[in-house]
N, C-alpha and C positions, 0 to 999 in steps of 0.2 A: 922547739920547733911549734909554730903558730898553729892553734886548734882551730880547725874549719867546722862550724856547727852544720849539721845536716837539718834539713828541714823542708816545709812546704808552704808556700803562700799562694792562697786562693781568693778568688772574688765570687761570692755566693748570691744569689737573689733571696729574698727575704723568707722564702719557703725551704731554702737549704740547698736548692739546685746550685750545681757548679756552672759559672758562665765564663770563668777565665781562669787559667792557670797561671800565676805571676812568676813563681818559681819553683822548682822542683829538683833539688839535687841529691835526692836520696833514692830515686826511681820508684817513688810511690806508686807512680801510674804505670810503671813499666812501657813507657813511651807509648801509652795509649791515649786517646783523646777523651778525657772525662765529661767534656762540656755537655750539659744537659742532664747528666746524672746526678743523683742526689749524693750528699757526702756519706749519708748512711750506707750506701752501697759499698763503701770501702772500710766498714766498721763492723766489728763482729756483734752478734745479737745483744750481748751484755752491755753494750754501750750505745744501742740505738736510741733507747729512750733518754739516755743522759745527753746525747747531741741534741735532741729536741729541746731539752731543758736548756742546754747551754745557748742555742739560737734564740729562744724566748727571752732569757735573760740578756742577751745583747740588745734585742729589739727593745725592751722594756726599758733597761738602764744605760743604754748606750754604748757599753764596753763590759767584757767578762775576761778574767785572767786564770790561767794555770788549771785548766780543766784536763784531768787524764783520762783518756779513752782508749780502748782495745782496738788497734787498727790493723787491716791487710796491708802491710807494706811490701811491695814488691813481691807478693805472694807468700810472704812470711807473717810472723806473729809477733807484733810489738805493741807496746805501750807508748803513746805518744801525749805530749802535754800541748793543749790547744789553747790560743787565745784570739780574741777577736774584737772588732770594733764596728759599730754601725756607722755606715755612709749614706749618702743621699740615695743611691740607686741600690743598696743592698748591704752587704756584709764582707769585710776583709778578715779572713780567718788565716791563722798561722799555726803549724804544727811543727813540734820539734821533740828531740829525743827526750829532753828534760826542761823543766822550767829555766835552769841556769843557761840554758843554750838558746833560748828564745832571743834575748837581747842580741847575743852574739850574731845570731843567724840573721836578725834584722839589720845589724850593723854591716854584714856582709853583703846587704842588699843596696848599700848606699849609692852604688852606681845606677840602680832604678830610680829615676826622678818620679816618685809616686807620693803624692800628698798625703794620702790616706795611710800608706805604709809609714811614712815620716811621723803621723800623728800616733799610731799605734806604738811605734817605736819610742816616742816621747813618754807616753803613758806608762810603758812597761819600765823605762829607765827611771822615771819619777814615780816611785810607788805611792807617794803622797798625791801626786797628781791624778793617779788612779780615782781616788776617793772623790778628789775635787770634780773630775769629769762625771763621775757618777751621780754625785750630789747636784751638778749643774743639770744633768738630764732628768733627775727627778724633780728639780726646779722647774724644767720646761714641762714635763708631765703635769706637775701641780697646776702650773699655768694653764695648760690646756684643758685640765678638769675644771678650772674656774671659769675659762671660756664656755665650757660645755653647761656648767651651772647656771651662767649668765644667759645662755641660750633657753635653758630650760625656763628659767625665771621670766624670760621675755615671752616665751609661750604661756605662761601662766597669767600674765598680765594680760596678753591677747584675750584669753579666755575670759578673764575678769572684765575687760573692757566690752566683750561680746555680751557678757552677762549683764553688765551695766547700760548697754544698748537695748537689750531686750527689756530691761527694767523701765528704761526711759519711754520705750514704746508703749509699755503697758501703763505708764503714768499718763501718757498722751489719751490713751482710751479712757482712763478715769477722769481726766481733764473733761473730755467730750461728755462723758456721762454726767459729770458735775454741770457742765454747762447745759445741758438738757434738763437737768433737774432745777437748775436756776430760772430756766426758759419757761417751765411748766407753770410755775406760780403766777408770774404776770400773765401769761396767756389764759390761764383759769379766770383771773380778774377781768380781763378783756371780755371773755366768753359771758361770765355771770352779770357783769355790770351791763353789757350790751343787751343781754335778755331782759333785765330791768327796764333799761331806757326804752326798749322798743315796745314793751308793755305799757308804759307809762303814756309813750307818744300815742299809741292806739286809743288810749282812753283820753287823751286831750289834754291831759296835765302835765304840763312843761314849766317847771320852775326851779328855784335855786338848787334844790336836790339833785335835779336832773344836770344841771350845769356841773355840780361837784363830781357826779358820776361820769360824765363826760371828760372832765379833767384828768380824773384818776385813769381812765381809758388812756387818754393822750400820753400821761407820764409812764405809765406802764409799757406801753408799745415803745416809746422812746427808749427805755430802759432795755427792753428786748433787743431793739435794733442795735443798740451799742453793744451788746454781747455778742450777736451775730457778726456784726463787722469786726470786732476784736478777734474773734476765733479765725475768721478768714484771713485777716492780716497775720496773725500768728501763724496760721497754717501755711500760708504763701512763702513768709519768710523761712520758717524752718525748713521747707521743702526746697529751698533754692530757686524758687521760681519767681521771686520778686525782681522787678525790673525797674530801673531807675531812668526816668526820662529827664535827663539833665539839660539844663540851659543856664546861661548868665544872668544870675539873679542879683539884684540889688538888696543886700541884707538888710539895710536901714529900711526900705519900703516893705520888706517882709514882716519886720518886726511891728513896724506901725499898723499893717493891716491885721495882724494877729491881736494886737492890742485892742484895735477897733471893734473887731468881732467879739471880743471877750468883756469889753466895757459895760454893755448892759447888765451881764451877770454880777460884775463887781458893784456896779451902783444900786443893785437890789439889795446888797448886803452893806452897803455903805462902805465899801472899800475903795480906795484910791490906787489907780493905776498910773503909774510913772515910766516915762522912757528915758533912758540914757545912752546916746549914740556917740560914737567916737568921731573926733573931727575930720578924719579923712574918708574919702568914699570907700565902700566895701563891697566889692562884688565878688561872687562865688559859683563856680560851676556845680550846681545842685539840682535836684528833683523839688521843683517848687512846691508842689501840692503835698509831697510827703513831708517836706521840712515844714509846711504849714500846719501839718498834723502834729509835729513834733512841738511846736510852739504852743499849739491849742492845748495839747496834753498838759505840758508844764504850767501855762497861765490858768487853766481851768482848775487844776490841782491847788495851786496857790490860793486861789479864790476859796475853792470849796473848804479847805482845811484852816482858813483865817477867820478871825473874829471881825466884828465890825469895827469901823474907826481905825484899821491898819492900812499900811501901804504895801503894795507889791510893786517891785521895779523889775522891768525887763531891759536888759542892756547888752551892749556888745562892746568888746575890746579886741584890738588888733596890735600884732607886733610882727617882726619879720618870720617868725617861725609858726604862728597860729593864729587862728581867729576864736575868740571865745564869746559864746552868747550864753547869758545867763539869766535865770529869774529868780529873783530874792523876795521872800515874803516875811512877814512878823507874825506869823502863826505860831502852831504850837510846838514846833519842833518834832523830831522822831526819836524816840528811845533809842538806846544803843543796841538792845536786844533785837530790834526790829529792822535795823539798817540792812542787813545782809538779805532780806526779803524784798527789798524794794523793788527790784527790777525782774523778780520771778512772776511768771503767769499765775493768777488767780491767788497770789498771796495776800493774806489778811494780817493788817498791823493793829495795834490797839489805837491809834489815832482816829477818831471818829471825825466825820464831816460837821461842821459847826451849824449846819442848817438843815440837817437831815438829808443832805444830797445823797444819791446811791453811787457806787462805784463798781466796776465790773472787775477790778484786779488786773485789768490787761494794759493800761495806758502806758505805764511806763516802761513795761516789757516790750512793746511794741516800739516806743520811742528810742530804746537802747539799740533795738534791732536796725531801726531806720538810721540812726547815727553811725553805727558801726558799718552798715552798708556804704556809708559815704567816706569811709576811712577815718572816722572820727572816735572820740570817746565820750563818755558822760559820767560826771560823778557828783557827789552830793557833799555839803558842807552843813551841819544842822546842830542846832542846841536845843535842848527841851526848854520851852517857855520863851524862847527869844527868836525862833524862825528857821527857815530852810532856804538854802541856795542851791540850786542845780546849775551846773556848768556845763555846757555842750563845747567841746573843743575839736576844731577842724583844722586840717593842715593849712598853712597860710598859701 
């Protein structure tokens, strides 16, 4: 005679409340509707804690098998073996009179087309599969833990970025303080020499010495203006308030104009300024005045750091992808250890101007920002003792 296994199949929520009775062929609930009641209401006190541990294990590991608990079956007193599996909306729980009956009971439910029951049947039938399933769930748990760790790391990185932004803001304040310090000296020179000049003028003695004092006043005030204008440019660019007044510009004429403006300075140092233009016309939608500033910075730097009887070439090349404007000198070159400082505000490098010219340390930083605002890039190729070439690359 075929053995008919007795048992119950329940759907529980994650807290252990019964939400559906799938099968009950042992009058476990005595024809009562247990939905909404906890499973523990049908267990004796000595098994209540154990049922909590079983539900916890299922939620944590995905499945648990062969847990014996003391149950109230039809008002009687029986020990049932419970097995369960975690599903998307809760837990499938099966209880039978013995672990041997569990598979038989589930097989008797074949007519119930329930995917989760079939899955539970499979894991109980394949004891090796039980470990595989639990192992997979542990892997999923570990993956979730890894994701949580990544989120925690991201949070730490955000905190680090915030700290870095605060540091940069403090650096900005230090830069302003340093600029104020640099301004103090030339302003003091202006004040002191102006006093001497005014005193001598009142005495009626104006000569070569007064001329030199006036010259120093002029040079110091010019340096001061360069610092102030550079600070204003950097501040506007960094705050995002820089505005580009774009127009269609003939880059050949722009280069010729920039060279013309810098030729007197080059001639004073006996430096030759050459121009190398491409054969075809080269127009670009740019801010004329800001790009004039870019070229002036690059050309004046080439003159400033080059010796007499050398040549600086300003040229332009064009292909289908980009336009390249370059300024190449035969100057001192830049040491490897200083190259990363080139485009940093107020950065000081070991290369000295060849005629004692002053530098604010802002020109290349401003140049880079203006070029990037136009969607371009700037890079440098240099060799100590042979010269330096700056390349400004714009989309074609």
